[in-house]
Structure formats: C-alpha cells, structure tokens
GUZAPA-77661 format. One line per 10 residues: their letters; for each residue y, z, x of C-alpha. Coordinates in nm, 2 decimals, padded with zeros to 4 digits. Layout:
<sites>
A	Y,Z,X  ...
</sites>
This chain:
<sites>
MNKLKFACLA	03.67,06.78,17.06  03.36,06.59,17.00  03.24,06.55,17.37  02.94,06.33,17.28  03.17,06.08,17.12  03.33,06.03,17.47  02.99,06.02,17.65  02.87,05.76,17.41  03.18,05.54,17.42  03.19,05.57,17.80
WALTAGIAAQ	02.87,05.38,17.82  02.96,05.12,17.56  03.28,05.03,17.72  03.12,04.92,18.04  02.81,04.76,17.88  02.94,04.43,17.77  02.91,04.21,18.07  02.66,03.93,18.05  02.62,03.64,18.28  02.76,03.73,18.62
AGGILTNTNQ	02.74,03.56,18.96  03.00,03.69,19.20  03.18,04.01,19.25  03.18,04.34,19.05  03.43,04.21,18.80  03.43,03.84,18.87  03.21,03.54,18.74  03.20,03.26,18.98  02.96,03.04,18.78  03.23,02.82,18.62
SVAFLRNPAR	03.04,02.49,18.60  02.70,02.35,18.57  02.75,02.20,18.91  02.77,02.55,19.05  02.45,02.64,18.87  02.28,02.34,19.05  02.41,02.45,19.38  02.62,02.78,19.42  02.75,02.66,19.77  03.03,02.45,19.63
DAAIGLDGVY	03.33,02.59,19.82  03.39,02.27,20.02  03.23,02.01,19.80  03.43,01.73,19.67  03.38,01.72,19.29  03.55,01.79,18.95  03.41,02.14,18.95  03.62,02.19,19.25  03.91,02.25,19.01  03.78,02.61,19.03
SNPAGVIFLG	03.59,02.62,19.35  03.77,02.39,19.59  04.10,02.27,19.41  04.25,02.13,19.72  03.96,01.89,19.76  03.98,01.73,19.40  04.25,01.50,19.53  04.00,01.31,19.72  03.81,01.21,19.39  04.04,00.92,19.35
DGLHLGFNWQ	04.29,00.80,19.09  04.24,00.87,18.72  04.18,01.13,18.46  03.88,01.34,18.52  03.74,01.57,18.24  03.44,01.81,18.26  03.29,02.01,17.97  03.03,02.27,18.05  02.80,02.49,17.84  02.60,02.78,17.97
YAHQTRTIES	02.34,03.01,17.80  02.27,03.34,17.98  02.01,03.62,17.92  02.03,03.93,18.13  01.86,04.27,18.11  01.96,04.60,18.26  01.70,04.86,18.33  01.76,05.22,18.43  01.46,05.44,18.52  01.59,05.80,18.48
QNQLFKLGYK	01.43,06.12,18.59  01.53,06.47,18.46  01.35,06.77,18.36  01.52,06.78,18.03  01.34,06.46,17.92  01.03,06.67,17.89  01.18,06.83,17.59  01.22,06.50,17.40  01.00,06.47,17.10  00.94,06.09,17.16
NNGLDTKEFE	00.90,06.13,17.54  00.53,06.26,17.56  00.62,06.54,17.78  00.73,06.32,18.06  01.04,06.38,18.28  01.09,06.00,18.34  01.23,05.76,18.10  01.32,05.39,18.10  01.64,05.26,17.93  01.68,04.90,17.90
GVANAPIIPS	01.98,04.70,17.77  01.97,04.34,17.67  02.27,04.11,17.72  02.29,03.77,17.57  02.57,03.51,17.61  02.46,03.21,17.40  02.78,03.02,17.46  02.98,03.04,17.79  03.22,02.74,17.79  03.43,02.60,18.06
LQAAYNKGNW	03.66,02.30,18.09  03.79,02.12,18.40  04.05,01.85,18.40  04.24,01.67,18.68  04.48,01.38,18.67  04.50,01.22,19.02  04.77,00.97,19.10  04.85,00.87,19.46  04.89,01.19,19.68  04.90,01.42,19.37
SFQMNFSVPG	04.64,01.60,19.16  04.74,01.79,18.86  04.46,02.03,18.75  04.35,02.27,18.47  04.05,02.50,18.46  03.95,02.70,18.14  03.67,02.93,18.18  03.52,03.28,18.13  03.57,03.45,18.47  03.47,03.80,18.35
GGGKCEFDKG	03.23,03.93,18.08  03.09,03.66,17.86  02.88,03.82,17.61  02.74,04.15,17.46  02.48,04.41,17.58  02.28,04.63,17.36  02.08,04.95,17.45  01.88,05.03,17.15  01.78,05.38,17.28  02.11,05.48,17.45
IGSFETVVGG	02.11,05.58,17.82  01.98,05.88,18.02  02.32,06.07,18.10  02.38,06.06,17.73  02.04,06.19,17.62  02.03,06.47,17.88  02.33,06.63,17.70  02.12,06.66,17.39  01.84,06.79,17.61  02.08,07.05,17.75
IASRLIGVSS	02.16,07.17,17.40  01.80,07.21,17.32  01.72,07.38,17.65  02.00,07.64,17.57  01.86,07.70,17.22  01.51,07.74,17.36  01.65,08.04,17.56  01.85,08.17,17.27  01.55,08.17,17.03  01.31,08.31,17.29
ALNSQIGALG	01.55,08.60,17.37  01.63,08.68,17.01  01.27,08.68,16.89  01.17,08.93,17.18  01.46,09.16,17.05  01.41,09.15,16.68  01.04,09.09,16.65  00.98,09.47,16.64  01.24,09.49,16.36  01.03,09.27,16.13
ASVPNVTGYD	01.26,08.96,16.17  01.26,08.63,16.36  01.46,08.32,16.42  01.34,07.96,16.43  01.16,07.87,16.75  01.28,07.57,16.95  01.05,07.36,17.16  01.26,07.05,17.22  01.49,06.79,17.07  01.50,06.45,16.90
VDGYMKGKQF	01.77,06.19,16.88  01.84,05.82,16.81  02.10,05.64,17.01  02.24,05.29,17.00  02.51,05.12,17.20  02.67,04.78,17.20  02.95,04.62,17.38  03.12,04.28,17.38  03.35,04.16,17.66  03.54,03.84,17.73
YFGLQLGAAR	03.78,03.76,18.00  03.93,03.41,17.93  04.09,03.24,18.23  04.34,02.95,18.23  04.43,02.81,18.57  04.70,02.55,18.61  04.80,02.39,18.95  04.86,02.09,19.16  04.71,01.96,19.48  04.90,01.74,19.73
KLNEHLSVYG	04.73,01.52,19.99  04.94,01.54,20.30  04.74,01.26,20.49  04.39,01.11,20.48  04.25,01.43,20.62  04.44,01.72,20.47  04.54,01.85,20.14  04.68,02.17,19.99  04.68,02.34,19.65  04.90,02.59,19.46
GLRLLYGTAS	04.84,02.72,19.12  04.85,03.02,18.87  04.58,03.18,18.68  04.62,03.36,18.35  04.36,03.62,18.24  04.33,03.74,17.90  04.07,04.02,17.83  03.93,04.13,17.49  03.66,04.36,17.43  03.51,04.55,17.13
YEARLNNIRV	03.25,04.84,17.14  03.02,05.01,16.90  02.84,05.34,16.96  02.61,05.54,16.73  02.43,05.86,16.78  02.22,05.97,16.49  01.95,06.22,16.38  02.03,06.49,16.64  01.76,06.76,16.58  01.61,07.06,16.75
MNGSEGMTLP	01.24,07.07,16.72  00.99,07.33,16.65  00.66,07.14,16.74  00.67,06.86,16.50  00.91,07.00,16.26  01.27,06.90,16.30  01.59,07.09,16.22  01.96,06.98,16.22  02.18,07.20,16.42  02.33,07.36,16.09
EYFAGVEKGL	01.98,07.43,15.98  01.89,07.59,16.30  02.20,07.81,16.31  02.15,07.90,15.94  01.80,08.02,16.03  01.92,08.22,16.32  02.19,08.38,16.10  01.92,08.47,15.84  01.70,08.62,16.11  01.98,08.83,16.24
QTAGVNIEHT	02.08,08.95,15.89  01.72,09.05,15.82  01.71,09.25,16.14  02.05,09.42,16.06  01.92,09.51,15.71  01.61,09.65,15.87  01.79,09.85,16.13  02.02,10.00,15.86  01.72,10.08,15.64  01.54,10.26,15.94
ITQVVGQAVA	01.85,10.46,16.03  01.88,10.58,15.68  01.52,10.69,15.68  01.54,10.86,16.02  01.87,11.05,15.93  01.74,11.14,15.58  01.43,11.30,15.74  01.63,11.48,16.00  01.88,11.62,15.73  01.58,11.73,15.51
AGMTQEQAMQ	01.45,11.92,15.82  01.77,12.12,15.85  02.01,11.91,16.07  02.35,11.81,15.96  02.45,11.44,15.91  02.65,11.44,16.23  02.36,11.60,16.43  02.12,11.35,16.29  02.34,11.05,16.38  02.32,11.17,16.75
LPQVQQLVAA	01.94,11.16,16.77  01.82,10.93,17.05  01.62,10.71,16.81  01.92,10.67,16.58  02.15,10.59,16.88  01.91,10.32,17.00  01.91,10.16,16.65  02.29,10.19,16.63  02.32,10.02,16.97  02.07,09.74,16.88
GQNLEAVGNE	02.28,09.67,16.57  02.60,09.64,16.78  02.42,09.41,17.01  02.30,09.20,16.73  02.64,09.18,16.59  02.78,09.06,16.94  02.50,08.80,16.96  02.59,08.69,16.61  02.96,08.64,16.70  02.85,08.44,17.01
LTASATTLAP	02.62,08.22,16.82  02.89,08.16,16.56  03.11,08.04,16.84  02.83,07.82,16.96  02.77,07.69,16.61  03.14,07.59,16.59  03.14,07.42,16.92  02.83,07.21,16.84  02.92,07.14,16.48  03.08,06.81,16.55
YSNGVNLMSD	02.75,06.67,16.66  02.56,06.78,16.34  02.60,06.45,16.16  02.59,06.22,16.46  02.85,05.98,16.60  02.98,05.65,16.48  03.25,05.49,16.69  03.44,05.16,16.73  03.68,05.08,17.00  03.88,04.77,17.11
QTGWGIAPVL	04.07,04.68,17.43  04.30,04.39,17.52  04.51,04.31,17.82  04.63,04.02,18.03  04.73,03.94,18.39  04.85,03.65,18.61  04.81,03.57,18.98  04.86,03.28,19.22  04.59,03.08,19.37  04.62,02.88,19.70
GIDYKTGAFN	04.38,02.63,19.85  04.34,02.39,20.15  04.09,02.12,20.23  04.04,01.93,20.56  03.82,01.61,20.61  03.70,01.49,20.94  03.42,01.24,21.00  03.10,01.36,20.82  03.24,01.71,20.77  03.47,01.87,20.50
FAAKYEFKTR	03.61,02.23,20.54  03.79,02.42,20.27  03.93,02.76,20.19  04.07,02.92,19.87  04.26,03.25,19.81  04.28,03.40,19.47  04.54,03.69,19.46  04.47,04.01,19.29  04.53,04.00,18.91  04.68,04.31,18.78
MRMKNKSDLK	04.51,04.40,18.45  04.58,04.68,18.21  04.35,04.71,17.92  04.50,04.88,17.63  04.28,05.09,17.42  04.27,05.11,17.04  03.99,05.34,16.95  03.88,05.65,16.75  03.93,05.88,17.04  04.25,06.06,16.99
EASVISATNK	04.26,06.31,17.28  04.13,06.37,17.62  03.79,06.51,17.70  03.66,06.76,17.96  03.43,06.48,18.07  03.69,06.30,18.30  03.50,05.97,18.33  03.55,05.92,17.95  03.92,05.98,17.93  03.99,05.61,18.01
FVNGTSVPED	03.91,05.54,17.65  04.17,05.76,17.47  04.35,05.56,17.19  04.68,05.42,17.30  04.62,05.45,17.68  04.62,05.16,17.93  04.34,05.14,18.18  04.37,04.96,18.53  04.11,04.69,18.56  04.24,04.46,18.83
APALLTLGAQ	04.05,04.15,18.92  04.02,04.18,19.29  04.16,03.91,19.53  03.89,03.67,19.65  03.88,03.46,19.97  03.63,03.18,19.98  03.54,02.96,20.28  03.32,02.65,20.27  03.19,02.36,20.49  03.01,02.04,20.39
WSVTDNVRLN	02.82,01.81,20.62  02.72,01.47,20.51  02.40,01.42,20.71  02.37,01.07,20.56  02.55,00.87,20.30  02.33,01.03,20.03  02.25,01.38,20.17  02.49,01.67,20.20  02.44,02.02,20.32  02.67,02.30,20.20
AGYHHFFDKS	02.76,02.65,20.33  03.00,02.91,20.20  03.13,03.26,20.22  03.30,03.48,19.95  03.48,03.81,20.02  03.60,04.01,19.72  03.88,04.26,19.81  03.75,04.53,19.58  03.88,04.82,19.77  04.23,04.68,19.75
AHWYQHSEKL	04.21,04.66,19.36  04.31,04.94,19.12  04.05,05.06,18.88  04.03,05.37,18.66  04.07,05.69,18.87  04.07,05.47,19.17  03.69,05.43,19.15  03.72,05.14,19.41  03.77,05.41,19.68  03.42,05.53,19.61
LDSDTNEYLG	03.28,05.20,19.74  03.15,05.18,20.11  03.30,04.83,20.15  03.41,04.52,19.98  03.18,04.27,19.83  03.04,03.98,20.05  02.85,03.66,19.94  02.67,03.41,20.16  02.59,03.07,20.02  02.39,02.76,20.12
GAEWDINDKL	02.26,02.45,19.95  02.19,02.08,19.96  02.24,01.77,19.74  02.06,01.44,19.75  02.16,01.12,19.58  01.82,00.97,19.51  01.98,00.65,19.39  02.31,00.52,19.23  02.23,00.71,18.91  02.02,01.02,18.98
QVSGGMQLTR	02.12,01.32,19.19  01.94,01.64,19.26  02.07,01.97,19.42  01.97,02.33,19.49  02.11,02.62,19.66  02.11,03.00,19.72  02.35,03.29,19.72  02.31,03.64,19.87  02.54,03.91,19.72  02.60,04.24,19.90
YGLTDEYMND	02.80,04.52,19.74  02.94,04.82,19.92  02.76,05.07,19.68  02.74,05.44,19.72  02.58,05.72,19.50  02.94,05.84,19.42  03.03,05.49,19.27  02.70,05.43,19.09  02.63,05.56,18.74  02.42,05.45,18.44
MSFVVNSWTF	02.74,05.38,18.24  02.81,05.07,18.45  02.64,04.94,18.76  02.57,04.64,18.98  02.30,04.60,19.25  02.25,04.38,19.55  02.09,04.04,19.46  01.99,03.70,19.58  02.02,03.39,19.35  01.89,03.04,19.35
GLGAGYKVSD	02.00,02.75,19.14  01.87,02.39,19.10  01.94,02.10,18.88  02.02,01.73,18.85  02.30,01.50,18.77  02.26,01.16,18.61  02.52,00.88,18.58  02.49,00.73,18.23  02.76,00.49,18.34  03.05,00.47,18.58
KVKINVAYFQ	03.25,00.69,18.36  02.99,00.93,18.23  02.78,01.19,18.42  02.53,01.45,18.27  02.45,01.77,18.47  02.16,02.00,18.38  02.08,02.30,18.57  01.87,02.64,18.60  02.01,02.95,18.77  01.83,03.28,18.84
TNYEHYDMNT	01.95,03.61,19.00  01.69,03.84,19.15  01.82,04.20,19.18  01.71,04.47,19.41  01.67,04.83,19.31  01.92,05.10,19.38  01.79,05.46,19.39  02.02,05.75,19.36  02.02,06.13,19.31  02.22,06.25,19.02
PEQNMQSLGL	02.40,06.59,19.08  02.37,06.90,18.86  02.63,06.92,18.59  02.78,07.25,18.45  02.95,07.17,18.12  03.12,07.49,18.08  03.30,07.41,17.75  02.96,07.36,17.58  02.78,07.63,17.78  02.54,07.37,17.91
NIPAGKNSFT	02.37,07.31,18.25  02.24,06.97,18.31  01.99,06.98,18.62  01.99,06.73,18.89  01.78,06.42,18.85  01.73,06.07,18.98  01.81,05.72,18.87  01.68,05.38,18.97  01.88,05.07,18.87  01.79,04.70,18.85
RTNNVFGVGV	01.88,04.39,18.65  01.76,04.04,18.55  01.98,03.73,18.49  01.87,03.39,18.39  02.11,03.10,18.30  02.07,02.74,18.17  02.35,02.50,18.17  02.44,02.15,18.05  02.76,01.97,18.12  02.92,01.62,18.11
ELTL	03.19,01.47,18.33  03.41,01.17,18.22  03.63,00.95,18.43  03.89,00.77,18.23
</sites>
C-alpha cells in the first residue's frame, strides 16, 4: 500500500474550507447584514430568514428579496518543529519550518426571500453554510514531510553501518545526509444549504417559526508529492538509485570476500593443509560469516526497497466526495416595548459524505482510512442554539447581543473525533446600529468564538483556533424599495500550541520523533448586497 498517498490525501480532504464565521463545521456569515454586525440573532430584518426567522413577520406585508455576494481571503499557518526537518535540503539545517495555506473564496452567494401576508411569513434562504472555497498548501504540511524525513533518517543509519562494515573490504555504498521533496495540496469544498419555512404571528408581541434545511455537500481534492530524493550533500538520488548503489556496493564487497577467501585457502593448501582444514581457519571463517551477514543485510534491504518502491515516482491523487442531509429549524420572537428577544434551534443534520477516490484499500495510518473509495464518512453538521436580544435605545439607535452554542460533542464525525473535544463551541456577540437619517444606516459589532480544543483533537491536517471578530458597514436606501448594504469583516485568531507525540510506523520501519506545532489563521471578508421590497 502506498502510505504516503493516504497521508497526502488526508491533509487535502480537510483543507478546503474558506470563509468561516461560526462553529467547527458551520458558517454563520449568511448575509452582508451579518458582516456589518454579527449580533443579528434578535434583529428584525430580511437577513433574519437565517438568523431570526420568527422575527421576519414583523417586516410588514409584501415580497422581500435579498441578494448577497461575499469575497473571502484566508490563510492558515502552521509552525512545525521536528528534528527531522534538519535533514531537509531546503530547510537550512533548521528544525522549525513554516507551512502556509492560502484559501480564497471569490464568490460566496446567498439569497433570502420572504413573502409576508397578514399573520404569515413564507420564507426561503439559499446559502453556503459550510466550506465555500479552496485552500492550497504549495509546500505541503509538516506531518507529511516528516515521513520523508523519517525515510532519510533510516537510510542515513543504513549507509553509515554498511560503510563501516564493508570499507575494509574495498567497497562502499552511497552516503545519505538528508532528503528533498516537493509537496503540493489543494482542496475545494462547498456545502450548499436550502432552508424553507414559515413564521406565524400569534399576536402583536409573539411569533413562531418552523422550517426544514437541506444540506448538499460536494468536495474535490488534489494532492501531489514529487521529486522524493535522498541527498548526499548537494547531490540527490531517487530511492531506486540509492538502493541500486547499495546493491552494487554489497556485490563488490561479496566479490572481494570470495576473492580473499580463495587467496587464503590457496595459500594454506600450498603450505600442506587440506581444503577442508583451510576452510576452518579463523580468518576464513570470519570472511564466511561476513559474507553471510552481507547476504542477510542484502535481503533486508531488498525488502525495504520493495516497501518504499511506491514512493519512487511521487504521488498524484484526485478525490471527490458528495453527500446530503436534512434537519428541522425552529424559531421564536417576542417583542415588548423597546426590546425584542429571539431564539432559534437548528437540529443536527446527519451527513454522510461518500468517497470516490484513487484509494482502494485501508492504510495502517488510521486517520486516513476515512478516504477509501466507496466508503461513507460521517460529517454531521452539529445542532445550533442561538439566543438574542435587541434594545431600541432611541428610534434610530439599536443595541444587539447574542449567544451561540454549537452541540459539537453530540454530532457524529469520523472515528468519533467529536469526543476528543473538551467542550462544545460557544460564541458571544454584541453590536450596534444607527440610522443616521432616513437613507443612511451604519452598524458594527463583534463576536468572540471559543472552541473546546485539546491536543488530542488538533492536528495539522485540519484545525480551528479561538478567535475574535469585528464587522462594520453601512446600508443605504436608494428608494423605498431598494437598499444597498456594504461591509468589511475580519477575524483575528489566537495561536494554539501543542506537542506532537512520537510515532512508530512499524510497517515502514520508521520512527518519527516527537515535535511541536503552533497553529493560527487569518480571515478577511468583503461583502455587497441588495434588498428589494416589492
């Protein structure tokens, strides 16, 4: 089995998430109004079709349409530390290396629609509540490169030991001082969501909502690993070239051993010994033992060459996933005086992503077995509870507060990785909105996101880190029926530092020493939207 294929694809399959505000698998930035002020959980507006659907009924009668476009740029940075990096030809002898992935989502669309008539509001929301773009790591990632480093480390020991044994026999094998490799990985991922539902105004203060959300996930991934070489100084060798050099050195040593035995036995026979007596001489027995040892070493290296042969020409992989799921959504809104309160509950969406890939069988690397062709991978979108409050301080100034709770630990992810989290995800939001005049409106807000991260959950194939976000923007009423929204949204991520455990890859005969990883990200979003009232 080609284990490096699995390691490469394992990264790629989790690297395709672009613009994200919300939980581990959920995007909550579904409108430009949200970008302007994330605390929209109790706001009355067309964007409430997603954030406060029960409150949309208070917009008044008519057909309300909203079109939103967002552009997002994100980076993911991993600073990895491992002794094996010192062996990398391009790493300047350093044990620390930075891996950066760039994710762009040039078009993140969403559409909100509501038809209000009397006490009823019929609503539709189309958006991208997960994924939304592609991510590229043009140099691969640390956990992948350390496997190549482990191969080089093993061969350094092999060459050193062999040369110390056969040097006196007038033979040698190629020296190994390090490795070189070119890695590239890219993933694209989109979760499209269609939500349909209706709100009912029970009285002038209270309304309720019920609906269904359909999620359809599609993803494609590309992974390449090229030019794997072991280095002797500045000279590179492919693995077949290295093993061919080792075989040649062992053959030379074997020939020299046979020649020396022939000379020693010949001299002993000439001095009066029999052939049998001569073969029992200590010098001859030592040479025979050396030859047998070299034969055993040769057999072992042949097995190693066979094991590593699939990596000789690099790796080129493609993988695709698709899946879908459906879940109910409930909401409630209560108005009293200058205050509005709202709540929404999205049920867990059961998702199973089916693999269509080049990987035909399971690997000894358990984390990568989720990508075997024909298998279905659990990727539930966790349930979400949102609570919000809005206070109209004056007729033209509103203050907002919100709380989000993602029930991550109740979802089902591959190999129940959700159980490795210390807690569910929690978000805390606040913001304000000011109507400067009848046409111009400005707003801004912040969001604090806290995940229940642990070292056991985190890895450089897929990661999130705690963050705080701010958004600001403006709305302008072109007419009574047309409103334009513009916004800028930025997420500021903390660093998460972890220790990586030692890995013993017995099937490859490799040992990957313990190391460290430090994770962080950036996220910048710009959005433009238009709202129509017909």
